[in-house]
N, C-alpha and C positions, 0 to 999 in steps of 0.2 A: 469511591465514585468512579464510574467508567465514562469515557468519552468516545466519540466517534473517531474513526480513522481520519487523519487529515487528507485533504484532497491531494491526489498524486498528479504530478505534471512533468513536463519535459525539462531536461537539464539545459542550462544556458552554456554557451560556448565559453571556455576559459581564456581570458586574455593573456597575452604573454608579456613577460618582463625581460627587457634586453639590458643586461648588466654591462657586458663588455664583449667586444668581438662578436662571435656567433653564439654566445651562451644565451640560452633562452629557458625561462622558467615560467611555470603557470600558476594560476590561483591555487591549485591543489597543493603546491609547495608551501604556500602561506598557511593553508589549513593544517598541514603537517607540523609547521612551526608552532602554531597555536596549541595543537593537541599534545605534542610531545615535549615534556618539560626539559628534556636533555638538549633541545635545540634552541632554547631561549633563556634569557636571564631570569633570575628568580624575581627580580623587581622590574616592573615596566612602568611607564608613565603615560598619561593621557596627553592630548595636545594642549590641554589647559595647565599641564604641569603636575597633576595629581599622581602620586606614586601608588601602585597597587600590585598585589600578588594574585595569582590564579590558584584558588583553592581547588577548583574542579573546572576543566575547560568546557565541560558540558558533553552531551551526547552528540556524536558526529551524525548529522542528519543527512541521510542518503536519498531523501525525497525532496518534495517541494518545500520551500520555506528557508528560514535562516540556516546557516552552515552548522551551528552548534546550538543545541537546546538545553536549557536548564543549567547554564554555567553558574559558578559561584566565584565571586570576585571580592577580595577584601582591600579596602582603601587604607593605606598605612596610617596616615595622619589622624583620621577620624575613627579608625577601627571598624567602620561600617562595612557590613557584608551585603553585597547586592547579588540577587539571583535573577537570571533571565537569559534571553537568547543573544547570540553573537553572530554577526554577519561579517564576512571577510571579503575584501576586494583588492584588486591591484591598485586602483585609483579611486578617490572619492566619487568621481563622476560616473563610475560603474553603477552606483546606486540608481541613477536615472536610466542609464543604458539598459539595465536589466529589469526595468519597470517594477521596482519594488515600492515606489511611492503609492500610498493608498492601499497596498496589499495587506489584508487582515492577517495574513500569516506572520507578519512582522510586528504585530501589536505588542508583543512581549519583549521586544528588543531592548537591550540595555547597553550594548556596545557595538560600535562600527569600527572595524579594524582594517586598515589599508597599508599596503607596502609603501606607496608614495603618498606624500601630503598633497594638499591642493584644495581647490574650490569645489563645492558641491552645489549645483544649481537648485537643488531641492533640499533645503536645510532639514535636518532631522529634529524630532522633538527635543526639548531642552534636557530631558532626563537621560538621553542617549549620549554616552561618552564616545568621543572620537579618538582613535589611536593611530599614530603613524609609526610603522615598525622599522623602516629601512635602517636608519642610523642606530637604533637600539639593538638591532640584530647583528649588523655588520661590524660593530665595535668588538664583538667577541672574537678573540684570536683563533679559536678552534672551530669557528663556524664555516661551513662550506655547503652550498646548494647541492654539490655532487654527492654528499653523504646521505642525502634524503632519498630513500627508496620508496617512492610514492605508491607503488603497487602493494607495498606491505601494509599500508594504512587503509582503514582503521583497524582491521581485524587481526592481522598478524602481529601488530605491535600495540599492546595495551599500555596506555599511559601509566596506569597502576592497576593492580588487581583490586576490583571493588570489594567492599565488605561482603556482599552476597556471595561472590565467588570464593572468598576466603572461608566462609562458613559452610558453603555447599561442599567444599573439598573434604570436609570431615563427616559428611552425611553417608550413611549406608545407601547402597543403590536402591533398595526398596523404598526408602523415604524420598529419594530424588524422583523416582518414577511416580510416587504418590503425589508429590508436589506438582509435577507436570500434568498428571491426570486431573487433579483437582482444579488446577488453573484452567486447563482446557475445557472441562465441563462448565466452569464458571463463565467462560467466554461464550459457550454455546447457549447457556441459559440467558445470558444478557442479550444475545442475538434474538433468541426466541421472544423475550420480553419486548424488544423493539418491534418485531414483526407482529406481535399481538396488538401493540398500539396501532400499527398500520392497518391491521385487520379491522380494528374498530372504525377506522376512517374509510376504508374501501368497502367494507360490508359484504364482501364475497371472497371466500377463501380461495376459490379457483382463480379469480382475478389477481389476488395477491400472489399466488403461486406463479402465475404467468409473468407478472411484473418482475418478481425476484429472479425467476429463471432467465428471462430476457436480459436482465442486468448482468447476470453471471456470464452470459454469452458474449457480452460486450467487453469482458476483461476490464482492466483498470482504465484503458484509454477511452472507451466508448460506453462505459457503464450507464451513465445517465441518459445518453442518447437512446440506448436500447430500452431503458425503462419507459421513456416517453413514447416510443413506438408501441410498446405493450399497452399504453393507455389510449393512444390514438386508435388502435385496432384492438378493442377489448375482447375478453374471452367470449362474450355473448355473440359478437360479430363473427369471430373465427369459427365458432361452433356450428354455424349454419352454412359454412362453405366447405363442400366435400372434396373439391378438386384441389390438391396441393399446389398445382400451378397457379390457380386463382388466388390462393392464400399468399403465395410468394409474390405475385404481382401486386396485391393489395399492400403487403408489408413494404415492398420496395417503394411504392408510390408514396405511402405515408412517411417513409423515412427520407424521402427526397432523393432516392438513389436510382430512379428509373433512367435518368440521363447518363448514368455511368455505363449503360449498355448501348448508348448511341454508337452507330457504326458497326454493330455486331449483327449477326444473322437473326438473333432472337429478339432484338429490340422492338420490331414491329408487333410481334405476337404479344410481348409483355405489355406494350402500350395499349393495344387493342383490348386486352383483358382488363387492364386498369380502367380504361375508358368505359367499358361496359359495366363495370362495378361502380362507376361514378367517382373515381378517385385519381384519375390520370394527372390532374393538376394539383393534387394535394401538396401542401407545403411549398408551392411554387414561389410564393412571396417571401416566406420566412423559412428557408431550408435549414435542416439541422446541420451543425458543424461537426463533421466526422473527422476523427484523427486517424491518420494512416501511417504516421512515422513509426518505424521499428515494429511493424506488424507483419507477421508471416503471411504468405499468400493464402493459406488455408483459413486464416483467421480474419480475412477481410470482412467488412460488415455485410457485403452481399452474400458471402458464403455462410455466415452465421445466421442470416435471415432465412436462407434456404433450409438450414437445419431446423429453425423454429417452425417453418411452414410444414415440415414433415412430422414434427412432434405434437403440434397444437392444431386443433380445429377438426371439423368434420366428425367422423366416427371416433377419432382419437380421444381418449379420456385418460390422459397420462396421470393426472393427479389421483383420480379414482383408482387406477390400477396400482399406483404406489401404495395407496391405503390398504389394499388387499394383500400386499406382500407378507409372507410369513416372518414373524419376529421371534421365533423360538430362541435363536441366539444371534448376536451381531454378525457372525460369519454367514449364517444361513440367509439373513436379510441382505447382506452385501452381495452375495452370489445371485440372489433373485433379482436384485436391482440391476446388476450388469446384464443379466439375461433379458430383462424387460426392455432396456434401451437397445439391445442388439435386435430384438424382435421388431421394434418400432422402425429401426433404420435399415433393416435388412433389404438389400437391393433398392434402396431409395436413390432416386436421381431426379434432378430438376435442371433442365436446360444445360446439361453437361456437368453440373455440380453433383458430386456424390457426398452428401453430408455424412459426417462421422463424428463420434465422440470417443476419444481414447479413455483408457481406464483412469488415468490421472485426472482427466477433466471431469469424468463422472464422479470421482471421489471428491473433487473440489466443489462441485454443485451439491453433492450430498451433504457435505459438512457445512456449507455456507447457506444453503437454501432449504433442502428437503428436511433434514433433521431438525433445524430450528422451527420450521413450520409444524412438523409433527409434534414437537415438544409443547406447542401451545395447548394442545388438548391432553397429551400424555407426557408428563414430565420424565417418565422412565425412558422415553425414546432417545434421550441424550446419550444413553449407553450404547446405542447402535454405532456411534462413532468409533468405538473401540476396535472395530474390525477394518476400518478404512486405511488404505496405504497412504504413505506420505505424499504431499504435493511437491512440486518443484519448490525448493526453498527460495527465500527472498532476503533482502537486506535486513529486514527486521528480525527474522529468525536467526540469521547468522550473527548479527550484532548481539542479540540477547544471549545466544549460546556462548559466544566468546566471553561475555561478561560473567555469566552464571557458571559456566562449566570450564572456563579456562581456555587459553590459546591452543593447547595441545589435546583438546578433548576429542573423543571419537564421535563423528556425526551420526553414526549408526544408533546412538542413544535416542534420537528423535526423527531421523530422516525417513524411517519406514513406518511412521505412525502419525496420522493426521491429527489425532487428539493431542499428542505431545507437542506437535508443532503449534497447534492452537494455544497450548499452555504457554509456550515461549512468547507468542504474540501477546497474550493476555498480560503476562508479566511486564512486557515492554510498555504497554499502554497504561496499565494500572499503576506501575511503580516507576519504571525508568523515565517515562515521558510525562505523564499527567501530574505526578505528585509535585514536580518542580521544587523539591526541597533539598536536592543534592544527595549523593550517595551516603554522606556521613549521617544523615537522618532517615535513611531508608527504612520503612516499616517492615518490608520483606526481610532485609538483612537482620534486623533486630529479632523478628519472629523466629528465623532459622537458628540464630544464636541461642535464643532462650528455649529452644526445643519445642516451640509451639507448632512446628510444621514437621 
């Protein structure tokens, strides 16, 4: 069974621990202690006195949600094994300070681990075990915070080589590539099935394409905001506006971003256009909440909307042109797709913005939007992904690669292939994350061992 990506969010600032003098350690040090069995005792105890061992610390979560996902914990007296997520903090009060109360991402939490003990103003559910680490860790004679190289975690230091990694080490390269290819194609077919379901709701393939394309332009920070703009200014409305400046003003107004141009030379012109189109005050009462942290200047929402205004509307028929591209081979199709975008954006400029799409971004849109939509009607289109270059890797790709291929693997195995990267992501979500049965019972590892892959 496949699940959606969890929502991605901003990281919280890590509080510091002052032990003595000027020595300062962060929450990340506590995460390293939980993850690395060499840094902690074999037996720990909860605040209620129950002793337990850590079978598997869980997957180190580098996105929003609990610090570790799918941990396995055995309670010594009862022999009971508990599986679930683990959150770590410096103090119990950080649970409230980090706004975790009521957050659905923490619904599978089984343990709340803190360095210091103390009172939590928002008590956790009764099934969640509280653990205070300080005395249990510092009693170890050989323990020192200085020995923890936090930059080496979680990738450079694997707690243990997981079963899948042990079995993959014995696979011929051809079988490894087949595994990644099969997993990647499985991910694309799942995406296509999801889009087919949305197509049934939207009822217009071009509107679906516009919504998914806009969402891709928003990257992870503003994905849903861009999708909403594509709904507020649908394909039918953009198609009858031939001036890209008018399309840009309409998109800005409906995105609630006209005011971002206040004080500039172009504000009056943009506002006048939006007023003539009847949308100058769109979303005035309920503006969209745009996220701008850690966004490069060229990826600002305004610049991405300028790109959308150049690609969609008027005489532009981007989706129809994509349908006519030759599919003789994946390489032929990929070259034609790049030329198509170059033709659309050649010499494009709006109010000083020169919209552009780099090769990596075109590849990302191709594998996440274009190919899944084409696959709705032609299942063989999934093979077009074989020619796409790799995207910039992310924490999920790196984590899965380290687990599956080992710490010292060559990233060239997957870094130049978008379909292999999708394969790693699919393995992460299908087996490492969503199964929640622990590495010891992993279906993937068992299948590799038995030669079924």
